[in-house]
N, C-alpha and C positions, 0 to 999 in steps of 0.2 A: 311632296314624297322625298327630294333631295335632303330637306332637313331635317327630317326624322331620320333618315340614313346615317345624316353627320351626328346627329345626335346620340342612335344607337351607336356608333365606331367608338366615338366621343367615353360613352358610358364602358362599353366594352374595355378601350383602353386603360380608362382608370381604372377597372375592378383588376385586371392583367397588371399593374403597376401595383396595387395595393396587395396584391396576393405576392408577388414576388420579394416586396418588402416587409412582408410580415415576418415575426419572428418565432419560428418552426423550429424545432430538431427530430431526427428522427429517432431519438432517445424518449424516453417515457420518461425521465424523471432524474436530478439533478445527482445520485446517486450512481447510477449506469454510466452519466458523461464522465465522473471522475476517475471511473473504474476502468473508462477506455483511452482514456489519459494515461494513468497508470499502466495500462497495457505499450501503449503507445511509448512511452516513455521508459520504460524497464530498462535495463544495460544486460540483466542475464535474471532467467527466472528459474526455480527451484520449488522443487515440492517435496513432502517428506514431514517427518514427525519435529514437531517441536516441543520443550522441556523448559523447566527454569530453576533457578537458584537462587535462594535469598539467605535464611540468616546465619548458616554455617558459614559463607562466603562472605558476609558483610562485613565491610572495612579490611579486609585481606587485600595483596596485591594481585591486579589481574595479571594477566600476558603483556601489553601492552604496558604498564609500571603504572599505571592509574590503581587510585582506592575503589574498589568496587563498592558500589553504593545500590542499595539493591529496590531504592525508591528513583533512582532513575532511570530513563528509557537507554538501555545499552544492552547489548548480546554478547555471547560467545560464539563463535564460528569457526570450523576445522581451517578455513585456508582461506576466508574474503581478507582481504585488507584493511589492518585496523584504521579506523573513524570512516569507514566505509556504510553510506547509509542506504538501510534496507526498508523494504515496506513488510510486513507481515502480515498477512491474513489467516486468519483461523476459518476453515473449509466446512466446520459445521456450522457456523453461526454470519459468517460472512463480518466480522469486527475485523479492524485492522489496525496496527500501528506504526509508526515509523522509527527505527533504532539503530543506533552506531555500535557496529562493532569495536570492542575496546578489549577484548578476550578472545581465548581461545577454548576449544571444549575437547575431550577423545572422541573421537570414532567410533560412535554408536553404528549398527548397521542398521541403518533407516533415518536417524536421525540428525538435521540439516542444522538446527541452531537451538541455541540455551539461552533462553530471555531471562531479563531480572524481573523481580517480583512485581513491581510496575509497569511494565510491559503486559505481561500475563494476567495480570486483573484488567490491562485495557482490552483483552482480547476473548476474557472472558477463559481463561483455561484454568486457572487456580484450583478449581474441585479436580479438575480431571487428571492433572497434573503434567500428562503429554498429551498433545493433541496433532493433528495432520493439519499442517498449512502451507502457504505459498509463499515464497520469499522473493521479491522484486528488489533487483539491484538498482537504486533510485540514485547513487553517484561513488564512484569509486576512492578510496581512502587512497592514501601516501604506500607504496610498498614496501 
């Protein structure tokens, strides 16, 4: 009888160890894990409208002194310091892109960021022109 009891305790102990060491997550997929990580590491979050600019400004000097290249992942923001890195999420399709702020934009009501053509393509907003987005600051640039 004692022998069966010891075997039972041994099996239960092994089962508990196996369960506690199993690789499980309370999130259902990798996307949810990445989104949670992004929210936790975001230094500031804004929600509003995004637009994009392309051909007319391509090759012209930005407010930071760089030459604008519509094929790079950059953006204009009314106030964020230059070289700030932000994650921009299209709220209609959950596509996201990281861009670096290198330009200024006029202060339009509700508009919070102006993306390069390449960035707008990455989040699927070229056809709409203006899109509701969430902007998460990942790293502040120099003031």
